[in-house]
C-alpha positions, 0 to 999 in steps of 0.5 A: 405116722408111717415109715414113708412119711417119717422118711420124707419128713427127715429128708425135708429137714435135712435139705432145709438144714443143708440150704441154710448151711450153704447160704451161711457158708457162701455169705462167710466166703463172699463178705470179705471179698465184697469188703476188700473190693470196696476198699480197693475202689476207695483206694483207687478213687483216692489215688485218682484224686491225688494224681489229679491234684499233683497234675494240677499243681504241676501244670500251675508250676509249669505255667508260672515258670513260663510266665517268668521266662516270658517276663525275663525275655521281655526285660532282656529285650527292653534292656537291649532296646535301651542299650541300642537307644543309648548308642544311637544317642551317643552317635547322634551327639558325636554327629551333631558336634562334628556337623558344623565343623565338617560343613565349614571345612567343606566350604573352603575354610570360613573364618568368623567375622562377627559372633554373638550369643543370645540366652533363653529362660528355662525351657523357653525358645522365644526371643525378647527385645534384648535377644533381637537387638543382639541379632540386629547388631550382628546382621548389620555386618551382613551387607558388607561381608562377601561370601558369607554364611551364618552358623546358628548353634542351639544349646541347652542346659543339662536338665532333661533327657538328651532327646528332648534337649536336642529338640529344644536346642533346635527350636531355639536355633529356629527362632533365630533363623526365622528372625534373620530370614523374616526381619533381616532378609537373610536367604535360608541357604546362607544359614546353617543350623545345628542343635547341640542339646546339652552336649557343648556347655560353656559353663558348668551345669552344677550352678544356676548361673552356669545353667543359665549361660548354657541355655543359649544360641551362638550365632557367627557371621562367617566369610571365605574371602579376604582376611581380618579379625574376628569381632563380637557384636556388642550385646546387652549384658544378658541378651536373654530371651527370657529371665533365667529360671533358677 
């Protein structure tokens, strides 16, 4: 082997050795960097997931609070509406109680001539034979009474809502008015109606007998002329439109 060949072989061996050394060195230097980059990527992904979870929980919490606030607002509005309704009912009751008195005062101090009452069964508004007989006896005095009016006050017991009882008391009063107009030819302008509901009991509503007496219509023949004493139209012992319901 010549010197030149030996020199070339040694040079090639050195180059190969240096190439392997360089690759190993690069691998040793870059591997930790790659591993660290991978760790950072994993950490970033985990942080992104955690942030997303926190955001979802926060949004859910905000929505829940908003829903509770809306529900609270609705309850407040409902309570305010009920309070307003109760006040209106109270005002209506006062107006109903005062209406008949004001009407009579404005018509020159009418005085009663004949009075009677008819009673009704529970939640009923139709007249029976006994009730009609009581009305007939009162109406018999109409022909001999000058300057008259007839007041008709419907009433109920305390069972049920105030609004329903006002409506029921007016139905009962209207049953009397229709009978007076159709059977006794009393002009409509001569009759004054008021539905008192449960606002003007004549007996305690704590007993069945008291409630039965409160389910009634009071009828008064009144005049603004002459003088005289008030009489009560005779009636049957019960004068009920229906047997009292216990």
